N, C-alpha and C positions, 0 to 999 in steps of 0.2 A: 502493500501501499501506501502512494505517493503523499509526501509530508508536504501541507497546504502552508504556502509566502504568506504570511502574515504582513501587511504594511501598513505603516502607521506612522502619528510625527514623532519628533528626537523628540525627548525630555532635557531638562537640565541634569537630571541625575545620569542621563547617559553620557554627557560627553566624556568622560574617562573611559571606557569603554570602549568608545567609538575612539579617542585616540590612538589607545590598545590594537583596536581593529585595522587601522588602518597602517599604523609599524608595520605589523607582523603582515598586514598582503603586501608591504613594498616590499618586505624582505625578501619576503616567498619566495623570486624566482634567481634571486643572488648576485644583480644585477645594483653595482652602488653601494655598497653593504656598509664599508667604511664610512662615504657622506650620507645615508642617512642614519647610519650611529650618531654624527658630531650636527646632526640637522637639529632642532630645537622644535622645530612644527612638523616634521614628522612624526612624530606623537603626538601633536598635537590638535583637536578640532574646536575651532575659534567660536567662540561662547557669542558672538554679533551672529551667526552662521544657523544659531539654532531654527530661527521659526524656515525656516529654507531647509531642511534636513528631511529625509523622508527615508526614516527606519524598516528593512527587512527581517522580522521571526520566523525561525524555521524550530520545529518542536519545542518552542521553549524560549530560544537560543538566540542573539540579537548575531543576526546570516550575515548583511552587510547595509549600508547604508549611502546614499546621494546626496549630496549640495545641489542644487541649480539658483543661479544670482538670478534678480535684476542685472543686464544689462547698461551699458553706457546708452544705450537708448531704450527707450519701455518696447520695439520691434522686435525684439532682442535677447533670448534666457544665455545664459555666462554657467556649461556644467564644471563647476568648479572640483566636485571629488565625487570617483563611483568606485566604492572599496567594498570589495566581498571578502570575508573567514576565508581563507582558502583552504579550512574544511569543509564549504560550501560550494566552493566554482566545481562547475560545470551542472548544477542542478537547477536552472532558472534565476536565480537569485539577479544577478548584475542584470540580468532583458526585463524581467519582472522593477529592479529600482531605474532604470533607463526609460523605462518606459511610464510609467508613474511621472517623473523628472519631466519626460517630453508633456504629457498633461496638465499637468501644474505649469507649469510655462503657456501651453496655450491658453489656457483657461486666463492666466493674470493677463493675454494676451500679445503673450510674443509669439514671433510666428519664423523666427529662427530659433536654433537652438547650438551653440560655440560650442567647441572642446579643444585642447590642446591636453596630446597623450599622449602613455609612451610607445613605445615602437612595437611593441608588445601585444596593444591592447588596441595596433588599431586594425585590423581585422576585424575583431570583434566590434566596434562600431559601425563600417564601415558591412558589415553585413545588417545595421540595422539601420540601412541608409545613408549614413555618412557619409560624404567626398572628403577629400585632404580638397583644404582649398590653399595652401604655405606652410611653410617650419618656419615655426615658433623659437628662438633661442632662449633654455630655461636652467637653473642651477647644474642642471647634467648633459645639459648640449640640448645640439639642433633636435625637433619634436613635431610630428606632426599636428596642422594647424587644422581642426576637422568643421565643418557645419551642417544643417540637415533641414529641411522648410519642414515647419512642422503644418501638418494640416487639420480643419476644425475641429472641436470637439466635438465625439460624437455619447 
């Protein structure tokens, strides 16, 4: 029997656990380990992002979260974070969170979702309808910049 993914709003009490999940997920590929260990923000989820975070639970445990922020103009949202605990990879958690963030952004008036991803996540986003629009410089080097047009909410 497949467990059902439950989505909910993030709570203040989740912040420390979300920071830990973000860090574990970031380290799981084995890339930039030393850099991540020396980067305080790698373990932190910003308090001010709390109203923009959706949490996924699977079997009563936090499985992942997504943060979609309003963009510089109201027509665009920024996908700031999408992290899934490695023990829940390949179970539909990331796709469910991404879709929830897209729906929320569209309801708030965005017609596009923009993000900067690591190269390993590029295929995931392309499979979800995102297109590479350029490359961006990050603390870890060049990374694909992607965008997706959001359709009307049904």
